[in-house]
PyMOL Python script that loads the backbone (N, CA, C, O; Angstrom):
from pymol import cmd

cmd.read_pdbstr("""\
ATOM      1  N   MET A   1      46.238 -71.263 179.572  1.00  0.00           N
ATOM      2  CA  MET A   1      46.795 -72.324 178.759  1.00  0.00           C
ATOM      3  C   MET A   1      46.480 -72.095 177.280  1.00  0.00           C
ATOM      4  O   MET A   1      47.384 -72.134 176.445  1.00  0.00           O
ATOM      5  N   PHE A   2      45.203 -71.855 176.947  1.00  0.00           N
ATOM      6  CA  PHE A   2      44.815 -71.618 175.558  1.00  0.00           C
ATOM      7  C   PHE A   2      44.700 -70.121 175.311  1.00  0.00           C
ATOM      8  O   PHE A   2      44.227 -69.379 176.171  1.00  0.00           O
ATOM      9  N   LYS A   3      45.135 -69.678 174.134  1.00  0.00           N
ATOM     10  CA  LYS A   3      44.984 -68.286 173.747  1.00  0.00           C
ATOM     11  C   LYS A   3      43.929 -68.127 172.664  1.00  0.00           C
ATOM     12  O   LYS A   3      43.198 -67.138 172.640  1.00  0.00           O
ATOM     13  N   ASN A   4      43.853 -69.114 171.761  1.00  0.00           N
ATOM     14  CA  ASN A   4      42.891 -69.072 170.676  1.00  0.00           C
ATOM     15  C   ASN A   4      42.448 -70.492 170.363  1.00  0.00           C
ATOM     16  O   ASN A   4      43.277 -71.381 170.169  1.00  0.00           O
ATOM     17  N   LEU A   5      41.152 -70.699 170.316  1.00  0.00           N
ATOM     18  CA  LEU A   5      40.598 -72.009 169.994  1.00  0.00           C
ATOM     19  C   LEU A   5      39.877 -71.897 168.653  1.00  0.00           C
ATOM     20  O   LEU A   5      39.029 -71.023 168.471  1.00  0.00           O
ATOM     21  N   ILE A   6      40.212 -72.772 167.727  1.00  0.00           N
ATOM     22  CA  ILE A   6      39.570 -72.794 166.419  1.00  0.00           C
ATOM     23  C   ILE A   6      38.601 -73.965 166.400  1.00  0.00           C
ATOM     24  O   ILE A   6      38.983 -75.104 166.667  1.00  0.00           O
ATOM     25  N   VAL A   7      37.337 -73.672 166.081  1.00  0.00           N
ATOM     26  CA  VAL A   7      36.294 -74.687 166.153  1.00  0.00           C
ATOM     27  C   VAL A   7      35.634 -74.855 164.788  1.00  0.00           C
ATOM     28  O   VAL A   7      34.996 -73.926 164.293  1.00  0.00           O
ATOM     29  N   PRO A   8      35.782 -76.041 164.167  1.00  0.00           N
ATOM     30  CA  PRO A   8      35.047 -76.281 162.921  1.00  0.00           C
ATOM     31  C   PRO A   8      33.596 -76.606 163.248  1.00  0.00           C
ATOM     32  O   PRO A   8      33.321 -77.436 164.114  1.00  0.00           O
ATOM     33  N   ILE A   9      32.670 -75.954 162.557  1.00  0.00           N
ATOM     34  CA  ILE A   9      31.251 -76.220 162.784  1.00  0.00           C
ATOM     35  C   ILE A   9      30.584 -76.541 161.448  1.00  0.00           C
ATOM     36  O   ILE A   9      30.984 -76.032 160.401  1.00  0.00           O
ATOM     37  N   ASP A  10      29.567 -77.387 161.503  1.00  0.00           N
ATOM     38  CA  ASP A  10      28.833 -77.733 160.287  1.00  0.00           C
ATOM     39  C   ASP A  10      27.328 -77.803 160.529  1.00  0.00           C
ATOM     40  O   ASP A  10      26.572 -78.224 159.653  1.00  0.00           O
ATOM     41  N   GLY A  11      26.901 -77.394 161.708  1.00  0.00           N
ATOM     42  CA  GLY A  11      25.473 -77.413 162.018  1.00  0.00           C
ATOM     43  C   GLY A  11      24.991 -78.711 162.633  1.00  0.00           C
ATOM     44  O   GLY A  11      23.823 -78.813 163.007  1.00  0.00           O
ATOM     45  N   SER A  12      25.856 -79.703 162.749  1.00  0.00           N
ATOM     46  CA  SER A  12      25.447 -80.989 163.314  1.00  0.00           C
ATOM     47  C   SER A  12      25.344 -80.894 164.832  1.00  0.00           C
ATOM     48  O   SER A  12      25.849 -79.957 165.450  1.00  0.00           O
ATOM     49  N   ASP A  13      24.681 -81.880 165.412  1.00  0.00           N
ATOM     50  CA  ASP A  13      24.561 -81.937 166.872  1.00  0.00           C
ATOM     51  C   ASP A  13      25.935 -82.071 167.528  1.00  0.00           C
ATOM     52  O   ASP A  13      26.189 -81.474 168.574  1.00  0.00           O
ATOM     53  N   LEU A  14      26.814 -82.854 166.910  1.00  0.00           N
ATOM     54  CA  LEU A  14      28.145 -83.057 167.469  1.00  0.00           C
ATOM     55  C   LEU A  14      28.939 -81.749 167.490  1.00  0.00           C
ATOM     56  O   LEU A  14      29.637 -81.461 168.462  1.00  0.00           O
ATOM     57  N   SER A  15      28.833 -80.967 166.428  1.00  0.00           N
ATOM     58  CA  SER A  15      29.575 -79.700 166.428  1.00  0.00           C
ATOM     59  C   SER A  15      28.996 -78.730 167.454  1.00  0.00           C
ATOM     60  O   SER A  15      29.734 -77.931 168.029  1.00  0.00           O
ATOM     61  N   GLN A  16      27.699 -78.787 167.689  1.00  0.00           N
ATOM     62  CA  GLN A  16      27.085 -77.936 168.715  1.00  0.00           C
ATOM     63  C   GLN A  16      27.579 -78.326 170.100  1.00  0.00           C
ATOM     64  O   GLN A  16      27.867 -77.458 170.924  1.00  0.00           O
ATOM     65  N   LYS A  17      27.679 -79.633 170.363  1.00  0.00           N
ATOM     66  CA  LYS A  17      28.194 -80.103 171.646  1.00  0.00           C
ATOM     67  C   LYS A  17      29.653 -79.698 171.826  1.00  0.00           C
ATOM     68  O   LYS A  17      30.069 -79.303 172.915  1.00  0.00           O
ATOM     69  N   SER A  18      30.421 -79.800 170.752  1.00  0.00           N
ATOM     70  CA  SER A  18      31.831 -79.397 170.809  1.00  0.00           C
ATOM     71  C   SER A  18      31.954 -77.920 171.129  1.00  0.00           C
ATOM     72  O   SER A  18      32.813 -77.512 171.910  1.00  0.00           O
ATOM     73  N   LEU A  19      31.093 -77.124 170.522  1.00  0.00           N
ATOM     74  CA  LEU A  19      31.133 -75.681 170.750  1.00  0.00           C
ATOM     75  C   LEU A  19      30.838 -75.351 172.213  1.00  0.00           C
ATOM     76  O   LEU A  19      31.448 -74.440 172.773  1.00  0.00           O
ATOM     77  N   GLU A  20      29.928 -76.066 172.828  1.00  0.00           N
ATOM     78  CA  GLU A  20      29.628 -75.838 174.245  1.00  0.00           C
ATOM     79  C   GLU A  20      30.864 -76.101 175.109  1.00  0.00           C
ATOM     80  O   GLU A  20      31.159 -75.337 176.029  1.00  0.00           O
ATOM     81  N   LYS A  21      31.579 -77.180 174.809  1.00  0.00           N
ATOM     82  CA  LYS A  21      32.796 -77.510 175.573  1.00  0.00           C
ATOM     83  C   LYS A  21      33.879 -76.454 175.345  1.00  0.00           C
ATOM     84  O   LYS A  21      34.570 -76.056 176.282  1.00  0.00           O
ATOM     85  N   VAL A  22      34.021 -76.009 174.110  1.00  0.00           N
ATOM     86  CA  VAL A  22      35.028 -74.995 173.789  1.00  0.00           C
ATOM     87  C   VAL A  22      34.709 -73.687 174.503  1.00  0.00           C
ATOM     88  O   VAL A  22      35.615 -72.992 174.962  1.00  0.00           O
ATOM     89  N   LYS A  23      33.428 -73.350 174.600  1.00  0.00           N
ATOM     90  CA  LYS A  23      33.045 -72.126 175.313  1.00  0.00           C
ATOM     91  C   LYS A  23      33.498 -72.187 176.767  1.00  0.00           C
ATOM     92  O   LYS A  23      33.963 -71.190 177.318  1.00  0.00           O
ATOM     93  N   GLU A  24      33.362 -73.354 177.386  1.00  0.00           N
ATOM     94  CA  GLU A  24      33.810 -73.525 178.770  1.00  0.00           C
ATOM     95  C   GLU A  24      35.329 -73.346 178.877  1.00  0.00           C
ATOM     96  O   GLU A  24      35.820 -72.650 179.765  1.00  0.00           O
ATOM     97  N   LEU A  25      36.060 -73.982 177.962  1.00  0.00           N
ATOM     98  CA  LEU A  25      37.519 -73.876 177.973  1.00  0.00           C
ATOM     99  C   LEU A  25      37.970 -72.434 177.747  1.00  0.00           C
ATOM    100  O   LEU A  25      38.872 -71.943 178.426  1.00  0.00           O
ATOM    101  N   ALA A  26      37.340 -71.768 176.796  1.00  0.00           N
ATOM    102  CA  ALA A  26      37.719 -70.389 176.472  1.00  0.00           C
ATOM    103  C   ALA A  26      37.450 -69.465 177.654  1.00  0.00           C
ATOM    104  O   ALA A  26      38.262 -68.594 177.968  1.00  0.00           O
ATOM    105  N   LYS A  27      36.326 -69.654 178.294  1.00  0.00           N
ATOM    106  CA  LYS A  27      35.982 -68.813 179.436  1.00  0.00           C
ATOM    107  C   LYS A  27      36.975 -69.016 180.581  1.00  0.00           C
ATOM    108  O   LYS A  27      37.385 -68.056 181.233  1.00  0.00           O
ATOM    109  N   ALA A  28      37.355 -70.263 180.819  1.00  0.00           N
ATOM    110  CA  ALA A  28      38.283 -70.570 181.912  1.00  0.00           C
ATOM    111  C   ALA A  28      39.671 -69.979 181.671  1.00  0.00           C
ATOM    112  O   ALA A  28      40.350 -69.576 182.615  1.00  0.00           O
ATOM    113  N   ASP A  29      40.090 -69.929 180.405  1.00  0.00           N
ATOM    114  CA  ASP A  29      41.437 -69.457 180.082  1.00  0.00           C
ATOM    115  C   ASP A  29      41.465 -68.031 179.531  1.00  0.00           C
ATOM    116  O   ASP A  29      42.541 -67.494 179.268  1.00  0.00           O
ATOM    117  N   GLY A  30      40.303 -67.417 179.353  1.00  0.00           N
ATOM    118  CA  GLY A  30      40.260 -66.089 178.744  1.00  0.00           C
ATOM    119  C   GLY A  30      40.705 -66.119 177.290  1.00  0.00           C
ATOM    120  O   GLY A  30      41.302 -65.160 176.800  1.00  0.00           O
ATOM    121  N   ALA A  31      40.418 -67.209 176.607  1.00  0.00           N
ATOM    122  CA  ALA A  31      40.862 -67.401 175.221  1.00  0.00           C
ATOM    123  C   ALA A  31      39.842 -66.864 174.230  1.00  0.00           C
ATOM    124  O   ALA A  31      38.665 -66.689 174.546  1.00  0.00           O
ATOM    125  N   LYS A  32      40.328 -66.609 173.029  1.00  0.00           N
ATOM    126  CA  LYS A  32      39.501 -66.185 171.909  1.00  0.00           C
ATOM    127  C   LYS A  32      39.018 -67.442 171.187  1.00  0.00           C
ATOM    128  O   LYS A  32      39.739 -68.437 171.122  1.00  0.00           O
ATOM    129  N   VAL A  33      37.792 -67.398 170.641  1.00  0.00           N
ATOM    130  CA  VAL A  33      37.242 -68.520 169.888  1.00  0.00           C
ATOM    131  C   VAL A  33      37.036 -68.078 168.442  1.00  0.00           C
ATOM    132  O   VAL A  33      36.421 -67.045 168.176  1.00  0.00           O
ATOM    133  N   THR A  34      37.559 -68.873 167.518  1.00  0.00           N
ATOM    134  CA  THR A  34      37.369 -68.618 166.093  1.00  0.00           C
ATOM    135  C   THR A  34      36.564 -69.773 165.518  1.00  0.00           C
ATOM    136  O   THR A  34      36.956 -70.933 165.650  1.00  0.00           O
ATOM    137  N   LEU A  35      35.438 -69.463 164.880  1.00  0.00           N
ATOM    138  CA  LEU A  35      34.596 -70.487 164.269  1.00  0.00           C
ATOM    139  C   LEU A  35      34.918 -70.588 162.787  1.00  0.00           C
ATOM    140  O   LEU A  35      35.132 -69.583 162.110  1.00  0.00           O
ATOM    141  N   VAL A  36      34.949 -71.816 162.301  1.00  0.00           N
ATOM    142  CA  VAL A  36      35.166 -72.079 160.884  1.00  0.00           C
ATOM    143  C   VAL A  36      34.010 -72.948 160.416  1.00  0.00           C
ATOM    144  O   VAL A  36      33.831 -74.068 160.896  1.00  0.00           O
ATOM    145  N   TYR A  37      33.225 -72.427 159.475  1.00  0.00           N
ATOM    146  CA  TYR A  37      32.102 -73.208 158.953  1.00  0.00           C
ATOM    147  C   TYR A  37      32.620 -74.219 157.939  1.00  0.00           C
ATOM    148  O   TYR A  37      33.366 -73.874 157.022  1.00  0.00           O
ATOM    149  N   VAL A  38      32.216 -75.466 158.118  1.00  0.00           N
ATOM    150  CA  VAL A  38      32.680 -76.556 157.269  1.00  0.00           C
ATOM    151  C   VAL A  38      31.474 -77.186 156.598  1.00  0.00           C
ATOM    152  O   VAL A  38      30.467 -77.467 157.247  1.00  0.00           O
ATOM    153  N   SER A  39      31.583 -77.409 155.277  1.00  0.00           N
ATOM    154  CA  SER A  39      30.487 -78.067 154.559  1.00  0.00           C
ATOM    155  C   SER A  39      31.064 -78.995 153.501  1.00  0.00           C
ATOM    156  O   SER A  39      32.244 -78.918 153.158  1.00  0.00           O
ATOM    157  N   ASP A  40      30.214 -79.865 152.995  1.00  0.00           N
ATOM    158  CA  ASP A  40      30.620 -80.748 151.906  1.00  0.00           C
ATOM    159  C   ASP A  40      30.868 -79.901 150.664  1.00  0.00           C
ATOM    160  O   ASP A  40      30.162 -78.921 150.425  1.00  0.00           O
ATOM    161  N   PRO A  41      31.868 -80.277 149.877  1.00  0.00           N
ATOM    162  CA  PRO A  41      32.095 -79.534 148.644  1.00  0.00           C
ATOM    163  C   PRO A  41      30.933 -79.749 147.668  1.00  0.00           C
ATOM    164  O   PRO A  41      30.257 -80.778 147.694  1.00  0.00           O
ATOM    165  N   LEU A  42      30.728 -78.778 146.833  1.00  0.00           N
ATOM    166  CA  LEU A  42      29.694 -78.916 145.816  1.00  0.00           C
ATOM    167  C   LEU A  42      30.130 -79.955 144.786  1.00  0.00           C
ATOM    168  O   LEU A  42      31.318 -80.080 144.488  1.00  0.00           O
ATOM    169  N   PRO A  43      29.169 -80.697 144.247  1.00  0.00           N
ATOM    170  CA  PRO A  43      29.560 -81.663 143.207  1.00  0.00           C
ATOM    171  C   PRO A  43      30.087 -80.905 141.988  1.00  0.00           C
ATOM    172  O   PRO A  43      29.695 -79.762 141.756  1.00  0.00           O
ATOM    173  N   PRO A  44      30.962 -81.523 141.216  1.00  0.00           N
ATOM    174  CA  PRO A  44      31.484 -80.852 140.032  1.00  0.00           C
ATOM    175  C   PRO A  44      30.366 -80.486 139.062  1.00  0.00           C
ATOM    176  O   PRO A  44      29.397 -81.224 138.890  1.00  0.00           O
ATOM    177  N   HIS A  45      30.527 -79.349 138.449  1.00  0.00           N
ATOM    178  CA  HIS A  45      29.527 -78.897 137.476  1.00  0.00           C
ATOM    179  C   HIS A  45      29.758 -79.631 136.170  1.00  0.00           C
ATOM    180  O   HIS A  45      30.850 -79.579 135.604  1.00  0.00           O
ATOM    181  N   CYS A  46      28.745 -80.304 135.700  1.00  0.00           N
ATOM    182  CA  CYS A  46      28.853 -81.078 134.472  1.00  0.00           C
ATOM    183  C   CYS A  46      28.270 -80.276 133.312  1.00  0.00           C
ATOM    184  O   CYS A  46      27.113 -79.858 133.349  1.00  0.00           O
ATOM    185  N   VAL A  47      29.072 -80.072 132.306  1.00  0.00           N
ATOM    186  CA  VAL A  47      28.581 -79.431 131.096  1.00  0.00           C
ATOM    187  C   VAL A  47      28.541 -80.504 130.022  1.00  0.00           C
ATOM    188  O   VAL A  47      29.570 -80.918 129.489  1.00  0.00           O
ATOM    189  N   CYS A  48      27.333 -80.940 129.721  1.00  0.00           N
ATOM    190  CA  CYS A  48      27.157 -82.010 128.727  1.00  0.00           C
ATOM    191  C   CYS A  48      26.755 -81.379 127.398  1.00  0.00           C
ATOM    192  O   CYS A  48      25.925 -80.471 127.343  1.00  0.00           O
ATOM    193  N   ARG A  49      27.354 -81.873 126.358  1.00  0.00           N
ATOM    194  CA  ARG A  49      27.020 -81.344 125.020  1.00  0.00           C
ATOM    195  C   ARG A  49      26.433 -82.416 124.169  1.00  0.00           C
ATOM    196  O   ARG A  49      26.089 -82.167 123.013  1.00  0.00           O
TER     197      ARG A  49
END
""", "prot")
cmd.dss("prot")
cmd.show_as("cartoon", "prot")
cmd.util.cbc("prot")
cmd.orient("prot")
């Protein structure tokens, strides 16, 4: 059913649990897993004069 699963990860417990479920799905279907690391954007750089 699945050929490629894309998994956003950020190091949280929820993303770790999601990854475990995706591993099961990928193994059952012989699918490829692609991880995408997700983080908060950096705050804007302020140059004050």
